[in-house]
N, C-alpha and C positions, 0 to 999 in steps of 0.2 A: 509647767506641764510635766517636764521630766522628773521633777521632784515627786509629783503625785503618783506617777507610774512606778517609780522606785519604791515608794512607800507601800503601794498596793502589792508589789512583788514580794517585799519583805513580809507583809502580813500574810500573804498566801503561803509563802515558804514556812513561816512560823506555824500556821495552822496545820500544814501537811506534816511538819515534824512532830507536832503535838499529837496528831492522829496516829502516826506510826508508833509513837512512844506508848500510847494507850493500848495498842495491839501487841506490843513487844512481849510483855509477860505471857500472854496467851500463846503467842507463836512459839516462844521458847519452851513453854510447858508442853505444847503439842509435839515439838521436835524431840524433847527429852523423854516423852512417855513411852514405856514405863521406866522409871529410874529406881524402882524398889519392887519387892514381891507383890503379887496380885492375889487377893483372896477370893475364892469361889465358894459361896455359901450354898449348901445343899440341904433341902428340907426333908431328907430321908436318911435312915441309918446306913452304916457301911454294909456292903455285901450284896445289895440288890443290883438290878440292871442299871438303874439310874446312877448308882454309885460307880459302877464299872464304866459307864459312859463318861461321867464327869472326870474320873481319874485318867482315862485314856486321852480325853480332850485336853485336860490340864497339862499333861506331859508334853503333848505336841505344841500347845500354846507357849509353854515355857521355852522351848527351843526357838520358836519363831520370834517371841517377844524379847528374849535375852534376859528374862527374869523368872524366878520361881513362881509357879501358880499353885497355890496351896488350897486343897479341898477341905472345907470346914463343914462337917456334918452337923446340922442343927435340926433334928427331927422333933416333932411335937405340935400339938394343937392343930392337926389337919393341915400342915405346912405353913400355918400362920406365923409361927415363931421365927422361922428363917426369913420369911418375906418381910416381917416387921423389922428384923435385925438389919436387913439391907436398906430398907426404906429410910432408916434413921442414920445410916452410915454417911460419912463425908462423900460429897458428890465430886470425886476426883478421878474416877476410873479404876481405883485400886480395890474396890469391893464390888463383886458381881454376884448375882443370884442365878443359880440354875433353877429357874422357875418351872413349875408344873402348871397344867391348865387350871388347877385348883386355886391359883392366885386370883383368878377372876371370879370364881364361884364362892370362895370362902366369905367375902363380905356380904354375899346374898344369903348365906346359910347361918352365919354366926352373928350373935347380937353385938359382940364387942370385937371389932377389928380396927386396928389403929392406922391402917393404910388404905389408900385408894388405888386400885389396880391400874388406873389410867394416869392419875395425877402424881403418884408417888414414885414412878419408875420411868426410866428411859429404855425402851426396847432396843436391844442390840441385834439379836437374830434368833429366830426359831431354829433350834438345832435339829429336831426330829419330831416325828409323830410316833406315838406308841401304838403299835398294831393291836387293835382290839377285835375280837371275833365274837359272834353270836353262836353259842354251842348248846346242844341239847343232850339229854340222856338218850342213848340209841334206842331204848324201848319206846320212846315217843314216836308215834306214827307220822312223822313229818320229815320231809327231805329238803325243804327250802323255806324261805321267810313267808311266802304266800300261804303255804300249807300250815305253817305255825299259826299265823294270824287267823286263818279260817277255823282251825281246831280250837283256838282260844275263844273265838266268838261263839262257836257251837257249844262250848263247855265253860261258860263264864264262872270265874272264881275257882275252877278245879285245877288250873295250872298254877304253879308257884315259880318264882324266880329268886335266885340268890344274888347278893351283891357283896362288895367288900366293905360295906358300911353305909349308914345314912348320909346322903349328900355326896357320896363319892361318884366318880365318873361312871362306874358300872351301874350305879343306881339311876343316875340321870339319863343314861343312854336307854335304859329300859322304859323309863317314864316317857321319854320322847317317842319310843316305839309304840307304847300303849296309846299315847295321845293321838299320834298320826294314824295308827292302825285301828283305832276304835275297838280295842280289846282290853279285857280285864284279867290281870294276873296278880296273884298275891305275893307281896314282897317279904322275903326273909333276909334281913341284914346279918352279915357275919363280920367278925373282926379279922379281916384279911381274906385273901384269895384262897389260901391253902385249905382251911376248913370247909369253905363253900364248895370247892372242887371235889373234896372227899365225899361230901354228902350228895353231890350231883352224880358222881360215879356210883354211889350206893343206891341211887334212885329216890332219895329223899328230896332232892331238888330237881325240877324238870328242865329248866332253861336258865341261861346266864350269859351276860356279856363279861368278857375277861380279856386280859392281855395274853397275846399269843405266847409270850415268853414263859408264862406259868401254865397255861392250859394246853399248849402245844403237845407236850409229851403224852397227855391223856388222849388227845385226838389221834396222834400217830399210833398209839397202841390199840385204838379202836374202842376205848372205854367211853369216849365222848364223840359226838358227831358235830362237826363244824358246818354251819349254814352260810355264814357270810362275814365280811369285814365291814366295819362301821364307816369307813371313809368314803368320800364322793367317788374316788377312783380306786381301782384295785391296788393292792399293796405290792411293792416290789419284792417284799419278803414272801408273799403268798399269791403269786400271779394267777394261780388257777382257781382261787376262791373268789366267788362273785361278791359284789357289794350288796348291802341291804337294799339299796335303791334299785338295783337291777334284778334282784331276785324276789321282789314282791312288795316293796314299799317305796314307790317313786318319790324322790325329793328328800329322803332320809340322809342325814350326814352328821357324823359325830367324830371328832378327832382329838383325842387326848394328845397333849404335846409337851415338849420340854424345850425351854429356850433361855437364852442368857439375857438378863436385864441388869441395869445399873440404877443407882439412885437418881431421881429426877434432878436435872440441872447438871449432870455430868457433861463436861465439855464435848462438843461434837467430834473434835479430832480424836479424842480417846475412844469414843464409841465407834467411830468409823475404823480406827486402827484395829480394834478387837474384832469387829465384824469382818474386816478384810482378811485377817489371819485365820479366823475360824472357817470362813467360806473356802479358803484354800485347803485347809486341813480336811474338810468334808469331801473334797474331790479326790483324796488319796484312796487308791484301791484297797489298801490295808484297812482303812477306817470304814469304807463302804461294806467290806466283807464282815467286819465286826458288828456293824449296825444290823445287818441282815440276820446274823446269828443271834443277836439279842432281841429280835422282833421289833426293830425300829426302821422307819423310813426316813431318810435324810431330807431336810428342807433347806436350811441355809439361806433364808430370804433376807432382804434388806431391813434396816431399822424402820423405814416408812411402811413397808409391806407388813411387817410384824405388828406395828401399831394399828394399822387398819384391820388386820385379822382379829386382834385382841378385842377391839370394840364390837365387831360382829359376833364374836364368840360369847362375850359377856351378855349381849342382847339376847342371843338365842337361849342361853341357859337361864337367864332371868325369867323369861316367859315360862319355861318348863317348871322352874322352882316355885313360882307364884301359883301356877295352875294346879300343881300337885300339893301345894302347901307344905313343902319340905323344910325341915329345920334339922341341922346337924346335931349329933349327940354332944 
């Protein structure tokens, strides 16, 4: 009997030792992470607001992680190039993507996209939402969203709206507004915000959704009239400006965002370490002030919350894109 008990104990101890050994490499890797520089791939060129955000965040992350965080600008193909680069990178925590909301809409708009927004990435944290406003030329006789929709219904096809290009967030936001508000406006796509805003100031464009960072100076100077922000709640950057939902179109919500993602399969300890450090950085008053000045609202949610949001966001824009029959250039 004693011999049998001893054998059982030996077997149990051996199994426990084997189990610990199998976890040892992962535990060591988690404790050592990061042990070399981290690359943050950005789908936009240098100089814009997203580039400023990425570099400010990378500098802070480097201090907290104890390793350099290098921003790698990879613009092109409607952000698909950068997303595909990260999707194919080793899943070790050393390559991150500063993703934009277009990561979810690109596969719906382009015929050839080599990644799946859900399956190819491990969400780390949504860093911020980009404050978008609905603005009109001041000559248009409307002061809120309700009046704009009423005017558009009374004058079908007479109002036009600008966007930063086919399939961009500013295009999709207006298609959502048109669909929910049962109004018809003519789309004029531009190659970027700058030329669209110039034409709206000149009166050639009537209305447009755009980032506050680029349209704000025109609103402040009185050359454009801001009607609302697109998010479900008012923006911390523009607390006095109502939402589209509260100023004439109940239920409307659109939130362009920026967030960190890693290749699918990245170890949870690495994902959680990066999330933890970024969440702390986003609490710093200095960073909060910078974000407000850039027209950004801080989010900093958990990987699980980010994953849940991403699924809902893709589902929303999938309906809009299919309903309007939109294909990107």
